[in-house]
TITI-247652 format. One record per residue (C-alpha): residue number from 1; x, y negated, z negated. Coordinates in nm, 4 decimals. Layout:
! TITI-247652
R    k        c1        c2        c3
R  NUM         X         Y         Z
...
! end
This chain:
! TITI-247652
R    k        c1        c2        c3
R    1   -1.5717   -0.3923   -0.5147
R    2   -1.3554   -0.6592   -0.3493
R    3   -1.1540   -0.3965   -0.1595
R    4   -1.4803   -0.2565   -0.0191
R    5   -1.5795   -0.6020    0.1005
R    6   -1.2379   -0.6476    0.2625
R    7   -1.2725   -0.3090    0.4350
R    8   -1.6120   -0.4022    0.5747
R    9   -1.4973   -0.7453    0.6916
R   10   -1.1837   -0.6026    0.8554
R   11   -1.3810   -0.3324    1.0353
R   12   -1.6306   -0.5916    1.1643
R   13   -1.3478   -0.8205    1.2786
R   14   -1.1702   -0.5312    1.4486
R   15   -1.4859   -0.4328    1.6361
R   16   -1.5412   -0.7958    1.7378
R   17   -1.1894   -0.8353    1.8741
R   18   -1.2106   -0.5063    2.0638
R   19   -1.5429   -0.6062    2.2228
R   20   -1.4075   -0.9491    2.3169
R   21   -1.1013   -0.7813    2.4699
R   22   -1.3243   -0.5518    2.6708
R   23   -1.5199   -0.8525    2.7970
R   24   -1.2010   -1.0259    2.9059
R   25   -1.0737   -0.7145    3.0819
R   26   -1.4064   -0.6796    3.2627
R   27   -1.3871   -1.0423    3.3708
R   28   -1.0319   -0.9963    3.4931
R   29   -1.0763   -0.6698    3.6816
R   30   -1.4491   -0.6225    3.7617
R   31   -1.5238   -0.8035    4.0853
R   32   -1.8767   -0.9163    3.9931
R   33   -1.7720   -1.0645    3.6572
R   34   -1.4672   -1.2187    3.8211
R   35   -1.6882   -1.3815    4.0846
R   36   -1.9141   -1.5339    3.8176
R   37   -1.6125   -1.6811    3.6391
R   38   -1.4702   -1.8070    3.9689
R   39   -1.7942   -1.9862    4.0519
R   40   -1.7775   -2.1650    3.7173
R   41   -1.4149   -2.2738    3.7451
R   42   -1.3727   -2.3670    4.1163
R   43   -1.0125   -2.4819    4.0735
R   44   -0.7607   -2.2167    4.1825
R   45   -1.0153   -1.9641    4.0604
R   46   -0.8651   -1.6212    4.1124
R   47   -0.5269   -1.6977    3.9590
R   48   -0.6796   -1.8941    3.6699
R   49   -0.9331   -1.6290    3.5744
R   50   -0.6903   -1.3392    3.5831
R   51   -0.4086   -1.5200    3.4049
R   52   -0.6381   -1.6677    3.1402
R   53   -0.8124   -1.3435    3.0550
R   54   -0.4963   -1.1332    3.0526
R   55   -0.3397   -1.3858    2.8151
R   56   -0.6434   -1.3702    2.5878
R   57   -0.6389   -0.9903    2.6045
R   58   -0.2786   -0.9733    2.4845
R   59   -0.3519   -1.2245    2.2083
R   60   -0.6426   -1.0068    2.0973
R   61   -0.4180   -0.7005    2.0955
R   62   -0.1927   -0.8794    1.8465
R   63   -0.4984   -0.9323    1.6252
R   64   -0.5954   -0.5659    1.6683
R   65   -0.2504   -0.4670    1.5463
R   66   -0.2801   -0.6969    1.2425
R   67   -0.6287   -0.5668    1.1570
R   68   -0.5208   -0.2039    1.1897
R   69   -0.2203   -0.2633    0.9662
R   70   -0.4417   -0.4326    0.7067
R   71   -0.6922   -0.1475    0.7252
R   72   -0.4136    0.1068    0.6740
R   73   -0.2929   -0.0878    0.3697
R   74   -0.6442   -0.1107    0.2280
R   75   -0.7244    0.2580    0.2741
R   76   -0.3873    0.3700    0.1343
R   77   -0.4341    0.1465   -0.1676
R   78   -0.1274   -0.0661   -0.0953
R   79   -0.3301   -0.3890   -0.0901
R   80   -0.4417   -0.5194   -0.4265
R   81   -0.6372   -0.8301   -0.5176
R   82   -0.6086   -0.9890   -0.8575
! end
């Protein structure tokens, strides 16, 4: 039962991180989303928005890697909870 709960939570977290990553990539590379972010920041906008969102994207990819590894362990039965 607890492994099933962990599977569900990990899948939800993985989906969340992937959607957040997509949002950051859209903000970084889609001109309309970039413009909205620029209007909010106003201080060296283009460089700040791109650098900030690319950094967040790579951080999220680290989390994606961790979640995928945990999911692999859970589905293979290598992760046990006492």
